[in-house]
One Martini backbone bead per residue (centre of mass of N, CA, C, O) as a GRO file, in nm:
protein
  295
    1MET     BB    1  -1.901   5.620   0.737
    2THR     BB    2  -2.052   5.331   0.668
    3ARG     BB    3  -1.949   5.073   0.441
    4HIS     BB    4  -2.076   4.851   0.201
    5LEU     BB    5  -2.016   4.573   0.044
    6GLY     BB    6  -2.035   4.444  -0.239
    7ALA     BB    7  -2.058   4.147  -0.392
    8ALA     BB    8  -1.810   4.176  -0.579
    9THR     BB    9  -1.609   4.268  -0.363
   10ALA     BB   10  -1.639   4.025  -0.175
   11ALA     BB   11  -1.552   3.815  -0.383
   12ALA     BB   12  -1.270   3.929  -0.432
   13CYS     BB   13  -1.169   3.893  -0.141
   14LEU     BB   14  -1.213   3.587  -0.128
   15THR     BB   15  -1.023   3.517  -0.359
   16LEU     BB   16  -0.768   3.633  -0.228
   17LEU     BB   17  -0.774   3.451   0.028
   18LEU     BB   18  -0.772   3.175  -0.169
   19ALA     BB   19  -0.521   3.213  -0.291
   20PRO     BB   20  -0.231   3.132  -0.385
   21GLY     BB   21  -0.033   3.172  -0.081
   22ALA     BB   22  -0.242   3.197   0.109
   23GLN     BB   23  -0.294   3.231   0.474
   24ALA     BB   24  -0.447   3.064   0.700
   25ALA     BB   25  -0.547   3.012   0.995
   26GLY     BB   26  -0.329   2.747   1.100
   27SER     BB   27  -0.152   2.722   0.869
   28ALA     BB   28   0.092   2.659   0.670
   29PRO     BB   29   0.351   2.797   0.553
   30ALA     BB   30   0.484   2.910   0.295
   31GLY     BB   31   0.719   2.668   0.183
   32SER     BB   32   0.673   2.420   0.321
   33ALA     BB   33   0.629   2.096   0.320
   34ALA     BB   34   0.450   2.088   0.047
   35ALA     BB   35   0.694   2.221  -0.130
   36ASN     BB   36   0.832   1.937  -0.103
   37PRO     BB   37   0.875   1.669  -0.331
   38TYR     BB   38   1.068   1.471  -0.124
   39GLU     BB   39   0.880   1.402   0.076
   40ARG     BB   40   0.855   1.128   0.321
   41GLY     BB   41   0.614   1.099   0.512
   42PRO     BB   42   0.550   1.187   0.808
   43ALA     BB   43   0.588   1.369   1.062
   44PRO     BB   44   0.830   1.382   1.283
   45THR     BB   45   0.942   1.213   1.579
   46GLN     BB   46   1.106   1.090   1.834
   47SER     BB   47   0.979   0.804   1.798
   48SER     BB   48   1.012   0.769   1.484
   49VAL     BB   49   1.339   0.793   1.474
   50GLU     BB   50   1.359   0.537   1.694
   51ALA     BB   51   1.234   0.330   1.534
   52LEU     BB   52   1.250   0.019   1.388
   53ARG     BB   53   0.995   0.129   1.221
   54GLY     BB   54   0.831   0.268   0.973
   55PRO     BB   55   0.562   0.346   0.743
   56TYR     BB   56   0.698   0.135   0.551
   57ALA     BB   57   0.684  -0.116   0.359
   58VAL     BB   58   0.914  -0.397   0.298
   59GLY     BB   59   1.130  -0.496   0.049
   60GLU     BB   60   1.336  -0.764  -0.107
   61THR     BB   61   1.653  -0.809  -0.296
   62SER     BB   62   1.875  -1.009  -0.452
   63VAL     BB   63   2.229  -0.970  -0.551
   64SER     BB   64   2.439  -1.109  -0.752
   65SER     BB   65   2.773  -1.122  -0.826
   66LEU     BB   66   2.717  -1.238  -1.125
   67ALA     BB   67   2.530  -0.966  -1.210
   68VAL     BB   68   2.791  -0.795  -1.152
   69SER     BB   69   3.012  -0.504  -1.142
   70GLY     BB   70   3.251  -0.368  -0.898
   71PHE     BB   71   3.106  -0.574  -0.699
   72GLY     BB   72   2.945  -0.823  -0.456
   73GLY     BB   73   2.672  -0.748  -0.415
   74GLY     BB   74   2.335  -0.796  -0.250
   75THR     BB   75   2.079  -0.593  -0.079
   76VAL     BB   76   1.750  -0.477  -0.144
   77TYR     BB   77   1.570  -0.212   0.007
   78TYR     BB   78   1.208  -0.131  -0.017
   79PRO     BB   79   0.940   0.037  -0.080
   80THR     BB   80   0.629  -0.087  -0.184
   81SER     BB   81   0.530   0.177  -0.245
   82THR     BB   82   0.403   0.395  -0.532
   83SER     BB   83   0.242   0.664  -0.442
   84ASP     BB   84   0.521   0.853  -0.387
   85GLY     BB   85   0.713   0.751  -0.584
   86THR     BB   86   1.023   0.829  -0.551
   87PHE     BB   87   1.352   0.757  -0.406
   88GLY     BB   88   1.598   0.770  -0.222
   89ALA     BB   89   1.950   0.656  -0.195
   90VAL     BB   90   2.150   0.387  -0.030
   91VAL     BB   91   2.485   0.283   0.021
   92ILE     BB   92   2.638  -0.003   0.200
   93SER     BB   93   2.943  -0.076   0.366
   94PRO     BB   94   3.155  -0.280   0.484
   95GLY     BB   95   3.424  -0.410   0.643
   96PHE     BB   96   3.687  -0.560   0.735
   97THR     BB   97   3.614  -0.902   0.676
   98ALA     BB   98   3.324  -0.830   0.590
   99TYR     BB   99   2.975  -0.844   0.553
  100GLN     BB  100   2.656  -0.743   0.496
  101SER     BB  101   2.549  -0.859   0.769
  102SER     BB  102   2.690  -0.627   0.951
  103ILE     BB  103   2.467  -0.398   0.804
  104ALA     BB  104   2.163  -0.504   0.764
  105TRP     BB  105   1.986  -0.344   0.974
  106LEU     BB  106   1.971  -0.075   0.797
  107GLY     BB  107   1.789  -0.149   0.566
  108PRO     BB  108   1.489  -0.169   0.685
  109ARG     BB  109   1.502   0.084   0.861
  110LEU     BB  110   1.540   0.296   0.627
  111ALA     BB  111   1.324   0.198   0.423
  112SER     BB  112   1.074   0.251   0.622
  113GLN     BB  113   1.141   0.581   0.582
  114GLY     BB  114   1.211   0.630   0.255
  115PHE     BB  115   1.427   0.417   0.119
  116VAL     BB  116   1.674   0.299  -0.086
  117VAL     BB  117   1.863   0.003   0.012
  118PHE     BB  118   2.220  -0.099  -0.025
  119THR     BB  119   2.369  -0.388   0.075
  120ILE     BB  120   2.708  -0.482   0.050
  121ASP     BB  121   2.948  -0.655  -0.113
  122THR     BB  122   3.269  -0.719  -0.166
  123LEU     BB  123   3.506  -0.852  -0.358
  124THR     BB  124   3.668  -0.843  -0.089
  125THR     BB  125   3.736  -0.848   0.257
  126VAL     BB  126   4.031  -0.673   0.199
  127ASP     BB  127   3.945  -0.418   0.102
  128GLN     BB  128   4.012  -0.099   0.057
  129PRO     BB  129   3.886   0.216   0.073
  130ASP     BB  130   3.922   0.293  -0.227
  131SER     BB  131   3.769   0.044  -0.330
  132ARG     BB  132   3.504   0.088  -0.170
  133GLY     BB  133   3.435   0.353  -0.306
  134ARG     BB  134   3.401   0.237  -0.593
  135GLN     BB  135   3.181   0.029  -0.511
  136LEU     BB  136   2.965   0.223  -0.421
  137LEU     BB  137   2.935   0.355  -0.704
  138ALA     BB  138   2.870   0.097  -0.861
  139ALA     BB  139   2.611   0.038  -0.698
  140LEU     BB  140   2.461   0.294  -0.771
  141ASP     BB  141   2.460   0.246  -1.077
  142TYR     BB  142   2.304  -0.014  -1.067
  143LEU     BB  143   2.053   0.081  -0.912
  144THR     BB  144   1.977   0.320  -1.133
  145GLN     BB  145   2.017   0.136  -1.420
  146ARG     BB  146   1.967  -0.211  -1.361
  147SER     BB  147   1.776  -0.262  -1.157
  148SER     BB  148   1.458  -0.371  -1.050
  149VAL     BB  149   1.431  -0.069  -0.878
  150ARG     BB  150   1.494   0.188  -1.055
  151GLY     BB  151   1.196   0.315  -1.064
  152ARG     BB  152   1.222   0.401  -0.739
  153VAL     BB  153   1.464   0.590  -0.818
  154ASP     BB  154   1.637   0.889  -0.750
  155ALA     BB  155   1.935   0.973  -0.915
  156ARG     BB  156   1.966   1.269  -0.762
  157ARG     BB  157   1.930   1.100  -0.466
  158LEU     BB  158   2.231   1.029  -0.304
  159GLY     BB  159   2.405   0.789  -0.084
  160VAL     BB  160   2.656   0.709   0.177
  161MET     BB  161   2.783   0.420   0.357
  162GLY     BB  162   3.003   0.297   0.636
  163HIS     BB  163   3.224   0.057   0.780
  164SER     BB  164   3.521   0.144   0.848
  165MET     BB  165   3.645   0.087   0.551
  166GLY     BB  166   3.363   0.176   0.452
  167GLY     BB  167   3.395   0.460   0.571
  168GLY     BB  168   3.641   0.532   0.407
  169GLY     BB  169   3.486   0.485   0.138
  170THR     BB  170   3.280   0.710   0.180
  171LEU     BB  171   3.486   0.939   0.152
  172GLU     BB  172   3.586   0.858  -0.130
  173ALA     BB  173   3.314   0.885  -0.276
  174ALA     BB  174   3.261   1.186  -0.209
  175LYS     BB  175   3.519   1.288  -0.349
  176SER     BB  176   3.450   1.163  -0.643
  177ARG     BB  177   3.121   1.246  -0.589
  178PRO     BB  178   2.969   1.554  -0.549
  179SER     BB  179   2.656   1.472  -0.608
  180LEU     BB  180   2.625   1.382  -0.346
  181LYS     BB  181   2.408   1.432  -0.057
  182ALA     BB  182   2.533   1.197   0.140
  183ALA     BB  183   2.743   1.113   0.436
  184VAL     BB  184   2.814   0.803   0.654
  185PRO     BB  185   3.062   0.740   0.863
  186LEU     BB  186   3.147   0.438   1.051
  187THR     BB  187   3.402   0.396   1.222
  188ALA     BB  188   3.638   0.501   1.051
  189TRP     BB  189   3.893   0.391   0.810
  190ASN     BB  190   4.205   0.571   0.727
  191THR     BB  191   4.509   0.698   0.606
  192ASP     BB  192   4.344   0.933   0.530
  193LYS     BB  193   4.287   1.245   0.721
  194THR     BB  194   4.209   1.438   0.471
  195TRP     BB  195   3.891   1.633   0.345
  196PRO     BB  196   3.872   1.918   0.163
  197GLU     BB  197   3.711   1.813  -0.108
  198ILE     BB  198   3.448   1.787   0.029
  199THR     BB  199   3.080   1.861  -0.059
  200THR     BB  200   2.935   1.658   0.116
  201PRO     BB  201   2.726   1.599   0.346
  202THR     BB  202   2.871   1.510   0.676
  203LEU     BB  203   2.850   1.226   0.902
  204VAL     BB  204   3.048   1.159   1.178
  205ILE     BB  205   3.098   0.834   1.336
  206GLY     BB  206   3.203   0.760   1.659
  207ALA     BB  207   3.399   0.590   1.928
  208ASP     BB  208   3.524   0.604   2.249
  209GLY     BB  209   3.618   0.269   2.238
  210ASP     BB  210   3.806   0.282   1.991
  211THR     BB  211   4.097   0.068   1.890
  212ILE     BB  212   4.108   0.065   1.565
  213ALA     BB  213   3.958   0.370   1.523
  214PRO     BB  214   4.049   0.615   1.672
  215VAL     BB  215   3.928   0.929   1.703
  216ALA     BB  216   4.207   1.084   1.718
  217THR     BB  217   4.296   0.931   1.418
  218HIS     BB  218   4.005   0.967   1.266
  219SER     BB  219   3.719   1.105   1.303
  220GLU     BB  220   3.822   1.382   1.395
  221PRO     BB  221   4.008   1.456   1.150
  222PHE     BB  222   3.798   1.419   0.941
  223TYR     BB  223   3.609   1.642   1.037
  224GLU     BB  224   3.817   1.885   1.061
  225SER     BB  225   3.895   1.868   0.738
  226LEU     BB  226   3.649   1.972   0.666
  227PRO     BB  227   3.490   2.216   0.546
  228GLY     BB  228   3.363   2.499   0.702
  229SER     BB  229   3.118   2.533   0.479
  230LEU     BB  230   3.011   2.265   0.559
  231ASP     BB  231   2.782   2.028   0.611
  232LYS     BB  232   2.847   1.912   0.944
  233ALA     BB  233   2.922   1.619   1.164
  234TYR     BB  234   2.992   1.498   1.512
  235LEU     BB  235   2.957   1.165   1.645
  236GLU     BB  236   3.008   1.042   1.977
  237LEU     BB  237   2.993   0.754   2.119
  238ASN     BB  238   2.880   0.610   2.419
  239GLY     BB  239   2.998   0.315   2.511
  240ALA     BB  240   3.174   0.233   2.252
  241THR     BB  241   3.272   0.062   1.955
  242HIS     BB  242   3.378  -0.036   1.651
  243PHE     BB  243   3.115  -0.255   1.648
  244THR     BB  244   2.844  -0.106   1.698
  245PRO     BB  245   2.736  -0.088   1.385
  246ASN     BB  246   2.668  -0.421   1.379
  247SER     BB  247   2.415  -0.326   1.548
  248SER     BB  248   2.144  -0.230   1.675
  249ASN     BB  249   2.107   0.142   1.685
  250THR     BB  250   1.945   0.421   1.779
  251THR     BB  251   2.151   0.652   1.744
  252ILE     BB  252   2.246   0.589   1.462
  253ALA     BB  253   1.968   0.589   1.328
  254LYS     BB  254   1.862   0.871   1.401
  255TYR     BB  255   2.102   1.045   1.273
  256SER     BB  256   2.115   0.920   0.997
  257LEU     BB  257   1.826   0.970   0.913
  258SER     BB  258   1.826   1.279   0.950
  259TRP     BB  259   2.052   1.332   0.746
  260LEU     BB  260   1.925   1.200   0.497
  261LYS     BB  261   1.665   1.365   0.497
  262ARG     BB  262   1.790   1.650   0.486
  263PHE     BB  263   1.977   1.588   0.208
  264ILE     BB  264   1.817   1.396   0.015
  265ASP     BB  265   1.514   1.531   0.082
  266ASP     BB  266   1.512   1.820   0.197
  267ASP     BB  267   1.407   1.771   0.509
  268THR     BB  268   1.344   2.006   0.759
  269ARG     BB  269   1.191   1.833   0.978
  270TYR     BB  270   1.483   1.698   1.078
  271GLU     BB  271   1.649   1.936   1.210
  272GLN     BB  272   1.555   1.908   1.513
  273PHE     BB  273   1.779   1.662   1.560
  274LEU     BB  274   2.047   1.864   1.485
  275CYS     BB  275   1.896   2.138   1.574
  276PRO     BB  276   2.030   2.178   1.810
  277LEU     BB  277   2.287   2.048   1.946
  278PRO     BB  278   2.344   1.772   2.083
  279ARG     BB  279   2.376   1.645   2.394
  280PRO     BB  280   2.510   1.491   2.625
  281SER     BB  281   2.484   1.134   2.712
  282LEU     BB  282   2.446   0.800   2.742
  283THR     BB  283   2.509   0.792   2.403
  284ILE     BB  284   2.660   1.082   2.407
  285ASP     BB  285   2.974   1.229   2.421
  286GLU     BB  286   2.967   1.393   2.135
  287TYR     BB  287   2.874   1.708   1.955
  288ARG     BB  288   2.924   1.836   1.632
  289GLY     BB  289   2.844   2.141   1.433
  290THR     BB  290   2.629   2.285   1.193
  291CYS     BB  291   2.439   2.589   1.262
  292PRO     BB  292   2.255   2.600   1.040
  293LEU     BB  293   2.132   2.420   0.784
  294GLY     BB  294   2.170   2.512   0.448
  295SER     BB  295   2.316   2.819   0.451
   0.00000   0.00000   0.00000
C-alpha cells in the first residue's frame, strides 16, 4: 500500500537534504575547494598557470637596504585586493654576482596569482649559499613583521626560492627553518650535496645544459638526498642553461606556481599539474617526483 508523507515529514526530509554537508546533484563534494580557507583565485587551467599574469592586480614597493638588516633590501610585489584576506609569501634570492633584477620577472608573475613576493638583493654579490640562506630568512622576518605590507601576509604560510647560489641558499633556509611550506631552488649551486634534514616540500629545478652547476653534481644529488618520505620533485629543463631562470620562462613559472600553490596554500586544485608526473617534452628533459602529494 502506498503511503503519503505528511507535511511535517516532508519538511524534515527537505531540511535533511539541505543540511550542511549534504551534497546536491552536480555540486562539489564535501571537503573540496570551498573547505580550504587558503585558496586564492579561480580554479586553475592549463592556460591560467602558463599565463604571464594571473587574476590579481599587482602593486609593488621598494625596500631600501638602509631600512633593513640582514639582507640587502629589494622589491615587494603584492596583490592589491584586500577582499580575499591575507596571502602566502615567497622570498627569492639572486645568484652569485647578481642583483634582484636577475629574478625580478618572477615577482609580478607569482604575485598576480595570489602571493606576496619579495625579490631581494644580498648584502654583497659574492655572498655564499649559507649566507644567502640566512638572508632569505631575514627577509621573510622583515616581510612578516615590519614591512608596509605585513598585514597582507599570512606569516604561517611562507616559502623560499633562489637562483644558483641563491638556490643553494634556498636549501640552506629550508634546512634551518622547517616551518617553511615550500622551497624551489633554481639551477642551484652548493658545495653541500646532501640534504636529508630538509622537511619542507621541495621542487628542485635543474637545466640539461648547465655547465656552472651541472645537474649531475648539483640538482640531481640535491634531489636524491632529500628524504624519501618528503613531498619532492625534480624538474630538468630541456635545452636550457644555468641562466635560464634569469628571464621569463613559462615552464619554470608553471611548475613553481603549482608547487607553491599546492604547499603554501594547500590548494589541491593545482596537483593536476604535478601528478601524474609530467612527461618529457620540448621544454622538459626529465621529471621525477612523489605522487600523490601530501599523502
